[in-house]
C-alpha positions in Angstrom: -45.0 -59.1 32.3 -43.2 -60.9 29.5 -40.6 -63.6 31.1 -37.9 -62.3 28.7 -38.2 -58.9 29.5 -34.6 -57.8 30.8 -34.5 -54.9 34.0 -30.8 -55.7 34.5 -28.5 -52.6 34.4 -25.6 -52.9 31.9 -22.3 -53.9 33.7 -20.4 -51.0 34.6 -17.4 -50.3 32.8 -14.0 -50.5 34.4 -11.9 -47.0 35.1 -9.4 -48.0 32.3 -12.4 -48.8 29.8 -13.8 -45.1 30.7 -10.7 -43.6 30.3 -9.7 -45.2 26.8 -13.3 -44.3 25.5 -12.5 -40.6 26.7 -9.3 -40.8 24.8 -10.7 -41.9 21.7 -13.6 -39.5 21.8 -10.7 -36.6 21.8 -8.8 -38.0 19.3 -12.0 -38.0 17.0 -12.8 -34.4 18.1 -9.3 -33.2 17.2 -9.2 -34.9 13.8 -12.3 -33.3 13.0 -11.0 -30.0 14.2 -7.8 -30.7 12.1 -9.6 -31.3 9.0 -11.8 -28.1 9.5 -8.6 -26.0 10.0 -7.0 -27.6 6.5 -10.0 -26.7 4.8 -10.3 -23.2 5.9 -6.5 -22.0 5.5 -6.9 -24.2 1.9 -9.7 -22.0 0.8 -8.8 -18.8 2.5 -5.4 -19.0 0.9 -7.0 -19.3 -2.6 -9.3 -16.2 -2.0 -6.1 -14.0 -0.9 -4.3 -15.3 -4.2 -6.8 -14.2 -6.5 -7.4 -10.7 -7.3 -10.2 -8.9 -5.0 -12.4 -8.1 -8.0 -11.8 -11.9 -9.3 -10.7 -10.5 -12.8 -8.1 -12.2 -14.4 -4.7 -10.4 -15.2 -6.2 -9.6 -19.1 -9.5 -8.3 -17.6 -7.8 -5.8 -15.3 -5.4 -4.6 -18.4 -8.8 -4.2 -20.3 -10.6 -2.6 -17.3 -7.8 0.1 -16.7 -7.7 1.0 -20.1 -11.4 1.9 -20.5 -11.1 3.8 -17.5 -8.8 5.6 -18.7 -10.4 6.2 -21.9 -13.6 7.3 -19.5 -11.3 10.0 -18.1 -11.9 8.3 -14.6 -8.1 8.8 -13.8 -8.5 7.6 -10.1 -10.7 4.4 -10.6 -8.1 3.3 -13.7 -5.3 4.0 -11.0 -7.0 1.7 -8.5 -7.3 -0.9 -11.3 -3.7 -0.9 -12.4 -2.4 -1.2 -8.8 -5.1 -4.2 -8.5 -3.2 -5.6 -11.4 0.4 -5.4 -9.9 -0.8 -7.2 -6.8 -2.5 -9.8 -8.7 -0.4 -10.5 -11.5 3.1 -9.6 -9.9 5.1 -8.7 -12.9 8.5 -8.0 -13.8 10.7 -5.3 -11.9 10.7 -3.0 -15.4 7.2 -3.6 -15.9 6.1 -3.1 -12.5 8.3 0.3 -12.9 6.3 1.6 -16.1 3.1 0.5 -14.4 3.9 2.8 -11.0 4.8 5.3 -13.7 1.5 5.1 -15.2 -0.5 5.1 -12.1 1.5 8.5 -11.0 0.2 10.1 -14.4 -3.1 9.1 -13.7 -3.5 10.3 -10.1 -1.9 13.6 -11.3 -4.6 13.9 -14.3 -6.8 13.6 -11.1 -4.9 16.5 -9.5 -4.1 14.1 -6.4 -0.5 14.9 -6.2 0.6 13.1 -3.2 -0.3 9.8 -4.6 1.1 10.8 -7.7 4.3 11.4 -6.3 4.3 8.3 -4.2 3.8 6.4 -7.5 6.6 8.1 -9.2 8.8 7.5 -6.5 7.7 3.4 -6.1 8.5 3.5 -10.0 12.1 4.9 -9.2 12.7 2.3 -6.1 11.7 -0.5 -8.1 13.4 0.1 -11.3 15.7 2.7 -12.4 14.8 3.1 -16.1 16.5 5.6 -18.5 13.4 6.5 -20.7 11.3 7.3 -17.2 13.9 9.4 -15.1 13.7 12.6 -17.0 9.6 12.3 -16.8 9.6 11.3 -13.7 11.7 14.2 -12.5 9.8 16.7 -14.3 6.6 15.5 -12.8 8.0 14.8 -9.4 8.6 18.7 -9.6 5.5 19.4 -10.9 3.4 17.7 -8.0 5.5 19.3 -5.3 5.1 23.1 -6.8 1.3 22.1 -7.0 1.1 20.8 -3.2 3.3 23.9 -2.3 6.1 21.9 -1.0 8.9 24.3 -2.4 11.3 23.1 0.3 10.9 19.6 -0.8 11.0 20.8 -4.4 14.5 22.7 -3.6 15.7 19.5 -2.2 14.4 17.6 -5.2 15.9 19.7 -7.5 19.5 19.7 -5.4 19.5 16.1 -5.7 18.6 15.3 -9.2 21.1 18.2 -10.5 23.8 17.4 -8.3 26.9 16.6 -10.1 28.8 13.7 -8.8 27.8 13.0 -5.2 24.2 14.9 -4.1 23.8 16.2 -0.8 22.6 13.6 1.2 21.8 15.8 4.4 18.4 16.4 3.5 18.0 19.6 5.3 19.4 18.3 8.6 22.2 20.5 8.9 22.0 22.8 11.8 21.8 26.4 10.5 21.1 28.3 13.7 20.7 27.9 17.8 18.5 29.3 20.4 19.5 28.3 23.4 19.5 24.4 23.2 17.1 24.7 20.2 19.0 23.2 17.2 17.2 24.6 13.7 18.0 22.9 10.7 17.5 23.9 7.3 14.6 21.6 6.9 12.9 23.4 10.2 13.6 27.0 8.6 12.1 25.7 5.4 8.9 24.7 7.1 8.4 27.8 9.1 8.8 30.0 5.9 6.5 27.9 4.1 3.8 28.3 7.4 4.4 32.1 7.0 3.9 32.2 3.3 0.5 30.1 3.8 -0.4 32.4 6.5 0.0 35.5 4.7 -2.0 34.0 1.7 -4.6 32.6 3.6 -5.3 36.1 4.9 -5.4 37.8 1.4 -7.1 34.7 -0.2 -10.4 36.9 -0.5 -9.0 39.5 -2.6 -7.3 37.0 -4.6 -8.4 35.5 -7.9 -8.2 31.6 -8.2 
């Protein structure tokens, strides 16, 4: 056996040295995790800021117009919604685009989404040039959905002179024991009865 072969064990570290080594390993691990977290949130944040389709504002505008010309209203409406989310235009432009989205959904007979878009347009910015058209189209959507009670409230609010009635149909019109029937409840019962009658006659009626 060669004389220079060292078979002795390395000197045993003291408790303080072992503790210092453990703390150093923990610090290195924390640093690595911290860097990973920073990179994750940095790149994930960039992904959220970008449009879901990865298209720029101008590209989304062009795509929206192209889909409109192809008579694909639902797809065009989704594209314009994405345009709003990604470019965040001013209130006036946003209101105009929501009105445009409402018209697209209405053209596609999706009256609920159309009505939501019209109401969003009004909520973001009241615009004199859009108000009469929104009023007319909102009434058309409510009528198409058979929401005649809501249509009544809508017309009452928009045509009221001075301060409109803000009760929203909550005034009590009848009481049965402890049950208080509001105007809105009564309208809903009337609509339900009309729908039930029409369903029975549907087979004998033309579209």
